[in-house]
C-alpha positions in Angstrom: -27.7 -16.3 -78.3 -27.8 -19.8 -78.0 -30.9 -22.1 -77.2 -30.9 -23.8 -74.0 -31.9 -27.4 -74.2 -35.5 -27.6 -72.0 -34.0 -30.9 -70.5 -30.9 -29.5 -69.3 -33.2 -26.8 -67.2 -35.8 -29.5 -66.2 -32.7 -31.9 -65.3 -31.0 -28.6 -63.3 -34.6 -28.2 -61.6 -35.3 -31.8 -60.6 -32.1 -32.3 -59.2 -31.1 -28.9 -57.9 -33.5 -28.6 -55.2 -33.5 -29.2 -51.4 -29.8 -27.8 -50.7 -28.0 -31.6 -51.0 -26.2 -30.3 -53.3 -25.6 -29.1 -56.8 -25.8 -31.8 -59.9 -25.2 -29.9 -62.9 -26.0 -31.6 -66.2 -23.1 -33.3 -68.1 -23.6 -30.2 -70.7 -22.6 -27.2 -68.0 -20.1 -29.3 -66.7 -16.2 -27.6 -67.1 -12.9 -28.0 -66.4 -12.6 -25.4 -64.1 -13.7 -27.3 -61.5 -12.1 -28.0 -58.5 -8.1 -29.8 -59.3 -7.4 -32.7 -58.7 -4.3 -32.0 -56.7 -6.9 -30.3 -54.4 -9.4 -33.4 -53.7 -6.1 -35.5 -54.0 -5.0 -33.8 -50.7 -8.5 -33.5 -49.0 -7.4 -37.9 -49.2 -4.4 -37.3 -47.8 -5.1 -35.2 -44.8 -7.9 -38.4 -44.1 -5.6 -40.3 -44.2 -3.0 -38.7 -42.3 -5.7 -38.4 -39.2 -6.6 -42.0 -39.7 -2.9 -42.5 -39.6 -2.3 -40.5 -36.5 -4.7 -43.2 -34.3 -3.8 -45.9 -35.3 -1.0 -48.4 -34.1 2.1 -48.5 -36.1 2.2 -52.3 -34.8 -1.5 -52.8 -37.2 -1.2 -54.5 -40.3 -3.0 -51.9 -41.6 -0.5 -49.0 -40.8 1.8 -50.1 -43.6 -1.7 -50.1 -45.8 -2.2 -46.5 -45.0 1.8 -45.9 -44.9 1.8 -46.9 -48.7 -1.4 -44.9 -49.8 0.2 -42.0 -48.5 3.1 -42.7 -50.2 1.1 -43.0 -53.4 -1.3 -39.8 -52.8 2.2 -37.4 -52.2 3.6 -38.6 -55.6 0.1 -37.7 -57.5 -0.5 -34.2 -55.7 3.3 -33.5 -56.8 2.7 -34.9 -59.8 -0.4 -33.1 -61.0 0.8 -29.8 -59.8 4.0 -30.3 -61.8 1.9 -30.3 -64.7 
C-alpha cells in the first residue's frame, strides 16, 4: 500500500473547508474529470442566451455569432475525437 504524502493531505484539508468547492491537490487530479465538450457546451449555452437578448444591429452580435460558430465546431471535434 502506498503512503499518501502528508503535504497533499494538508493542502486538501486547508483548501476544502467551508463548502466553497473542491480544490484538489494536483496529485489527485486525473483525466477522468468533466469532458471538454461539456464545458464548451456550457459556454455555448451562455453565448446563445446573450445573443437572445442582443439586437442583431448591435456590433457585438457579430462577435457573439462568430464565437458561437467556433464553439460548435470545437464541440463537434472534441466529441468525435
